[in-house]
Wavefront OBJ file of the C-alpha trace (Angstrom):
o trace
v 119.675 14.103 87.357
v 122.495 12.923 86.140
v 121.884 13.516 82.867
v 120.826 17.410 83.520
v 124.103 17.962 84.655
v 125.748 16.673 81.751
v 123.676 18.444 79.437
v 124.663 21.732 81.598
v 127.922 21.122 81.529
v 127.509 20.590 77.790
v 126.220 23.565 77.304
v 128.541 25.414 79.317
v 131.555 24.460 77.471
v 129.923 26.036 74.221
v 130.476 28.846 75.901
v 134.241 28.556 76.443
v 134.106 30.069 79.759
v 135.192 28.439 82.889
v 132.903 26.667 85.128
v 132.312 24.305 88.335
v 129.169 23.225 89.405
v 128.868 25.010 92.898
v 132.062 26.705 94.060
v 134.257 27.786 91.551
v 138.310 27.420 92.723
v 139.788 29.135 89.756
v 141.617 32.466 89.257
v 140.042 33.456 85.767
v 138.812 36.875 84.559
v 135.030 35.161 83.609
v 134.095 31.867 85.216
v 130.162 30.450 85.535
v 129.489 28.498 88.281
v 125.963 26.416 88.404
v 123.530 24.493 90.682
v 120.057 22.958 90.354
v 118.743 24.551 93.575
v 115.572 22.579 93.384
v 113.237 19.903 91.974
v 110.035 19.285 91.993
v 107.570 16.681 90.696
v 104.979 18.428 88.390
v 101.955 17.641 86.419
v 100.242 14.873 88.224
v 97.552 12.170 87.018
v 96.004 9.327 89.220
v 99.272 7.249 88.848
v 101.477 10.109 90.476
v 103.798 12.816 88.694
v 104.576 12.457 84.833
v 107.177 15.559 85.019
v 109.885 16.376 87.451
v 110.935 20.316 87.090
v 114.443 21.779 87.514
v 115.257 24.319 88.866
v 118.628 26.157 88.027
v 120.614 28.676 88.726
v 123.761 30.274 86.747
v 125.916 32.990 88.334
v 128.080 34.187 85.356
v 131.125 36.450 86.754
v 133.585 38.378 85.132
v 136.103 41.847 85.964
v 135.582 43.040 82.606
v 132.664 45.030 82.036
v 132.863 44.697 78.995
v 132.058 40.857 78.846
v 128.609 42.236 79.868
v 127.783 41.042 75.737
v 127.742 38.026 76.676
v 124.739 37.981 78.583
v 122.151 37.737 75.941
v 124.510 35.194 74.783
v 124.071 32.654 77.875
v 120.301 33.239 78.126
v 119.597 32.700 73.911
v 121.936 29.536 74.651
v 119.750 27.883 77.449
v 116.623 28.877 75.829
v 117.259 26.989 72.286
v 118.218 24.487 74.148
v 114.871 23.292 75.536
v 115.562 25.821 78.911
v 112.747 28.595 79.786
v 114.261 31.208 81.276
v 112.823 32.626 84.359
v 114.598 35.595 85.532
v 118.040 37.132 86.057
v 119.588 39.412 88.450
v 122.941 41.491 88.082
v 125.535 41.008 91.214
v 128.426 42.640 92.031
v 131.614 41.857 94.174
v 134.449 43.600 94.944
v 136.528 42.621 91.572
v 133.796 41.407 89.677
v 130.855 42.101 87.562
v 128.143 39.170 87.506
v 124.789 37.988 86.239
v 122.370 35.530 88.203
v 119.668 33.804 85.382
v 117.602 31.150 86.397
v 116.535 28.538 84.017
v 113.665 26.212 84.497
v 113.946 22.508 82.463
v 110.686 20.252 82.682
v 111.581 16.254 82.238
v 108.830 13.464 81.431
v 109.534 11.047 84.109
v 110.881 7.758 82.353
v 112.833 9.612 79.796
v 115.844 9.654 81.743
v 118.281 6.510 82.133
v 118.392 4.815 85.672
l 1 2 3 4 5 6 7 8 9 10 11 12 13 14 15 16 17 18 19 20 21 22 23 24 25 26 27 28 29 30 31 32 33 34 35 36 37 38 39 40 41 42 43 44 45 46 47 48 49 50 51 52 53 54 55 56 57 58 59 60 61 62 63 64 65 66 67 68 69 70 71 72 73 74 75 76 77 78 79 80 81 82 83 84 85 86 87 88 89 90 91 92 93 94 95 96 97 98 99 100 101 102 103 104 105 106 107 108 109 110 111 112 113 114
C-alpha cells in the first residue's frame, strides 16, 4: 500500500494544489484531502487471492466557485492513470465548496515490492 500512497501523491502534485493524507492543516483557499478507506482481497483462485482492490476517497475543497472546473480535471487525471471512477458528490462547509470523489484501484498481488 505504500507504493499506492506514493502514486496518489505523485498524481496530486500534477494538480498544483496543496494536499494531505487524512487531515489538512494548512490555510490555502484550495486543497485536497485523500485517504485509502477500504482494502479488499479480490479475484480468488485455488491458491488464494490474485489481486487487492483499494478504495480511495479524495475531497477537493475550494473557496472560489470558479474552481469547479477542476472537477473534470481531477476525474480525468485519475482515470488516465489506471484508477476506476466509482462516484462523486458535492460537499459544502461554512466557507468552502467541495467535491468528494471515490476511485478504485486494483493491484495484482506481487506487483509491488515489499
